[in-house]
DRENRO-331914 format. One record per residue (C-alpha): x, z, y; residue in one letter. Coordinates in steps of 0.001 Angstrom, whole numbers, plus 500000, padded with zeros to 6 digits. Each point is the difference from the previous one (the first is absolute). Example, Ala and Ser with C-alpha at 12.3 -4.5 7.8 and 13.67 -1.06 7.14 Angstrom:
residues 2
512300507800495500a/501370499340503440s/
//
This chain:
residues 497
846967195882018862m/503567500113501018a/501223496797501774e/503431498527499171t/502702499488502745y/503275498204500429l/502429501043501947l/502937497678501788g/503036501241501472i/502266497669502526d/502586500778502170l/500781498011502822g/502655499782502452a/498592502076502629g/497382501979497933s/498734501001496348l/496339499249499171k/497491501040497371a/496925498279498847t/497356501150498169l/497323497401498287i/497256499658497382t/500351497020497520p/497861498093502018e/502530499587502670g/498652502327502578v/502009502434501738v/499231503073499631k/502483502349502634a/503448498863501346e/502462502040502000a/503963499261501138a/502564501841500751t/503068498956502758p/503328499323498577i/503096500399502167t/502678497195500053t/503339500801501187q/501911497214501525m/503796501575500471r/501657497179501069h/498688496099500919f/498456498247497243g/499884502917497366w/496799501703499036a/499863503139497786e/497308502071498721q/499694503642498014d/498499499623496376p/499250503610500569a/497413499162502776e/498659497453497930w/498755502315497656y/498836502583502200a/497596496979502164a/499020499108496555l/498929503581499126c/498155500163503463r/498719497295499613a/498350500198496754v/498413503272500547r/498262498497503080q/498063497050497701v/499228502892497318l/498402502056502284a/496487498343499268e/500349499725496228i/500843501729497194d/503561499500499021a/499138499545496561q/498319496880500045d/503111498093501477v/500452498148496927a/503252498250500790c/502332500425502878v/502236496365500859g/503165500209502480v/501534497051502028s/502909500116502631a/501844497275501739g/502576498039497871a/503651500414499803h/500510503832501187i/502061501671497636p/499774503436499462v/503446502206498257l/500014503011498592t/502781501797497911d/499692502026496522g/497919502339501233r/497576497793501300g/500916500953503922t/499520496948502415v/503687499177501135l/498788498458503089r/497659498281502574p/498486496737498252a/501048496869501858i/496822498294501093l/499674495761499507w/500288499498503738s/503483501934499973d/502809497071500947q/503103501858499312r/500833498252496952a/500380496214501778a/503715500151499009a/499157500516496028e/497095497981499793a/502195497229501717a/502591500813497252e/497915499611497089l/498335497308500877h/503784498431500800r/500989500950496217r/497036499856497932a/496917498424502218g/498684497560497030p/500350502271497292e/498100503054502248i/497126497179500903i/500017498472496054a/499867503618498509a/497581501725502801s/498181497420501805l/501600501122503012n/502580499363502608r/502080503090500905v/499575501404503914n/499988503664501353p/496184500388499233t/500857500319496208w/501288502785498051t/502813498349498288l/501600499467503641a/499296503964500962m/501462501303496742l/503281497508500500g/500175501509503682w/499402503684498276l/502760499406497497k/502647499133502656a/498193502568503027g/499433503221498049e/502010499485496541p/500034503340499007e/496113500616500340l/499576496847497857m/502227501508497686a/497535502801500124r/497176498184499231a/498375499965496087k/496618498574500872r/498471497031502593l/496269500123501052y/498212497892501888l/497788501471502690a/496793499820498265k/501682501199497099d/501723503003501551f/496249501147501088l/498680499089496681r/502730502265498536h/498973502704501827c/496520499782498935l/500966499756496201t/503600500666499498g/500037496531498292s/502914497449500673w/498973495846500038e/499747497371502365t/497738496450499357d/501104496955499934y/499589498585503445s/501741503056501055d/502975499094497978a/500186496494501623v/499824501483503391g/502728502178499152a/501882496559499935l/501221501419496279l/497935498373497496a/500377496804498009d/496558498195499875d/500835498395496502r/500399503305498030t/497616501808502244k/502126502745499862s/503362501453502112w/502826497562500845s/503415501323498840p/501362497452502432k/498312500039502794l/500634504428499811a/503708498768498630g/500618498328503433l/500038503263502136i/501036502103496795g/496992501945499609l/499858502301497012d/496679498454498248m/498972503423498750s/498620500770503337i/497097497438499317l/496921500946498987p/497515498659497121p/498134497015501198i/496320499707498704v/496818498447501445a/498370501502503230p/496628500956498153d/502004502038497309h/498912503628500219v/503612501672499817v/498577503373500535g/497682502763501558e/500321502543502875v/502099502979498988t/498675503052500987p/502564500381503076e/498547496946501277a/496539501303499420a/500636503029501838a/501258498331503528r/497914496828499462t/496264501290499055g/500038497490497357l/499084501182496569k/502877500229497545a/500139497738497254g/498377497041502272t/501327496771498789k/502281497878502051v/501333496457499391v/503401498574501341c/498697498036502932g/501985497243501778s/501144499561503413n/497985499691503279d/500296496292500105t/498796499276496558t/496968502601499926v/498548499051503257e/500074496541499530f/498246500410496751f/498027502530501999g/498728496950502099v/498586497796496998g/503572497865499865g/499579499354496788n/500106496138499394k/502579497318500558p/500007499074503330g/498053502792501738i/501797501319503351g/500782502985501706g/501178501468503459v/500828503498500160k/500200501949503708l/501409502996498968a/503594501764500921t/501194496392499054a/498301496690499976g/499988498562496622v/498587496496498928l/498832499584496102f/499347497325498244l/498546500737495695a/501675496930497589t/499785499715496738e/503547500887498626g/503171500528502209p/500324497807503184e/503523500366501048v/500688499127503678h/502904502120501571p/499506501815502373p/496690500498499335i/499595502364497733s/498236500004496632c/498245502975497854y/498243500365497038p/496213500357500252h/497947503031498364i/498466497134498247i/502202499357496810p/501915496247500095g/498907499652504138m/502493501065502777y/499665499271503480y/501982498788503280t/500559502409502874a/501954499652503279a/500370502615502230g/500608500912503462t/501746503772500836n/497554500839502934s/496378499272499954c/497653502981500825a/503421501991500689s/500777497835502959a/495979500026501219h/500258503852499431r/503508500197502131w/498318498234502930v/496844502140499604r/501963503367500100d/501546498828502974l/497539498030502346m/496541501453498668f/500929503718498660a/496688501064502177d/497454497795498497g/501599498741496342g/499332497017497891f/496555499942501017e/500843499440504016v/502684497667498646m/497635498379498604d/497329499712502187a/502643498776502292l/501231497394498266a/496768498461499069s/499102499487503777a/503586498402501046a/499971496088500147p/501202498411496932r/504321499578500303g/499901502805501974a/500947498218503441e/502804498386498195g/501683503629498900l/501736499364496713l/500840503154497268f/502522499527497258h/499944502907497726p/503288500853498504y/500390503830500869l/502067500347496857q/501501496925499770g/497947497229497853e/499955498865496375r/497795496912498817a/500725497444501716p/503185500744502006y/501510502449497499w/501858500869503453d/500203504291499806p/502146499926503871l/496168497995501903l/498574502039502458r/496670500384501313a/498703498675503052d/497600498923502477f/500474496825501784v/498372498530502982g/498605502606501978m/498802500512503621t/498827501985502505m/496364498753498955s/500091501285496689h/498754503279498738g/499433502264497431k/497196497878498478m/502528497202499631h/502582501845498228f/497028501226497678a/499201496504499496r/503940498607499780a/500238502967497416v/497515498100497585y/500567496376500931e/503641500836499120g/499621501631496647i/497727497095499052a/502751497690500859f/502466501658498037s/497393499578496749i/499686496183501196r/503562500068499714d/500262501234496216l/497020497736499306l/502129497284501239g/502596500802497954a/497687500387496859a/498531496681500602r/503902498720500414g/500259500775496224m/497310498476498805g/497712502758499643l/496160499177501427e/497463502609501822f/496442499520500558n/498124503366500362t/501537503212500750i/499040503533499040r/500734502025502809l/501827503902499359m/501048502994501654g/499002502244502912g/500185496797502846g/497325498111497894a/497505502585501861k/500103498145503169s/497939496715500318a/502317498994502725t/502720499677498463w/498280498396496685r/498897497693502094q/503411499300501371i/501513499581496760i/497509497594498908a/500334498011503234d/504228499717500063v/499871499497495948t/497620498066499823g/498517501348496503l/496723501745499211t/500630503984500458i/497702502145497112e/499866503496500393r/498465502026496926t/498517503067500282e/502774502435498782a/503189498984498756g/503333501848501602d/502247501082497627a/498739503487499237s/496690498106499020f/502414497309497394g/501435503400498392a/496729501105499294a/498802496704498322l/503275500545497848v/499067503286499073a/496701498678498965g/501214497408497579i/502414502544498344g/497146502539499495a/497797497701498488g/497450499969502977v/500610495891500071f/500284497678497300k/503127498310501600n/501322498826503379p/497267497267500177e/497320502577499457d/500972502293502560a/500532497136502999v/496447498726498782a/498415503636500290r/501572501304503309c/501155497324502445v/497334499121502208r/500656497816503211l/499121501372503252k/500557497356502490d/501423496186500603v/502470499107503220a/500215495965500017k/502218498258502732p/498750498922502994q/501204496149500598a/500532500639503879q/502195503157499607a/502065498832496814s/500790496877502332a/501044502275502703f/502232502385497475y/501490497271498637d/501738498810503325k/500766504101500813l/501519500167496888f/502137497528500796e/501741501654502800i/499944503330497859y/501943498263497712k/502095498122502515d/501047503935501715t/500824501372497182q/502585497628498813a/501196500068503293a/500018503926500261l/501351500424496453a/503817499590501024g/499387502281502969l/498755502406497988n/503063500133497879h/502067500438502998r/497957503225501141l/500824501166496734h/503609499604500116a/500233501484503664l/498070503341498999v/502007500251496740a/503051499691501620a/499327502955502513t/
//
């Protein structure tokens, strides 16, 4: 008897991952393909959409190797929010995609907030900064006006990949909010927000539900991916939305922390909770929302240090050394601002640093300091959220960094929160669950979570460790404040040379 499978595809900042699951949430196969990021200037980050699709084709072929492609009931796609892909009238991609971590639109964001900050927040729930598509498009309108004049369609990243599979052109409401071009009162695009940058509304795609089946795999896409032509494909949503859903963040009050390229703190809410600059997005479950506060560098900072100092042994060696190092890394601190910083500072000119180095420090101390520094960055997010009235008790952990038992315990001790990890739950898994809803494999989103999301382990804060980290976090905050102005002076000096 033929088995039924669901395929989830997620485009991350560093790789594209495909995951094949059963209707019980068991992972049958998974594969990942790296993606290249170009950084032509300080604070810039771009990728080639053609490379995304090539990576998708390779990853999907790998996960289909063990099954008959006709057993795939439906495909779901996710990707980072905010990332615009512009095409002309022939469907040709006009330029590399600007990533969410890109900081080039800082001046445009500041001007938009000065001109229409309250209006933007009232309509699209969020305060404009360089992360949002609205500011990016404002930069393109000013810096590349001829290109913008040729643009006929705007795709968000996951929508472009899905278009490659189906030829369709839609987006979901969560990604529309992520573009900062939607109106929550009408649940549609906002002419007023588009008008702030003189954007032609005709380039914006139709908005549908994330579990809506929008098309089928074309014969051309089938030939490249190994999928069967005619396989159903749902609209999908951005990576944070599907990933938080995929770990069971489906009830108000449940929190989440994502240890991926960025570090993200989530909280599920009943209705929108608007607390700028904390972000607010629509949930997979209709009527629910979630808040999200994100850093620019989390696993990306971890990967940078790993490649720089632990290239011979990789993650396992770095993790073992971090585990062996004493709590506090003998006074070595790390601030992970390798690409400027988003929440809670919103300062694109911040720089990363190691503070407190002595001759007695070795590789294990640097490894430990990285884990602790990123945990402190997450605590910074937590403090900002609590300062706005949001409360957290238990956190579901997501992302590749969740694999480290040491890192999980550090986060529990630093935040003082119980940290739960599910058996599966990255964005590709969440995208597969959304595909299952669209295909009718699950009755609704709650049914998908009940059948497929299971706890794997729990890390609880240790009182003595938490008390130590409370003191160290004060020093972390003080050094961040002391160095911020020096970071700005360094940036000005480099810019002037």
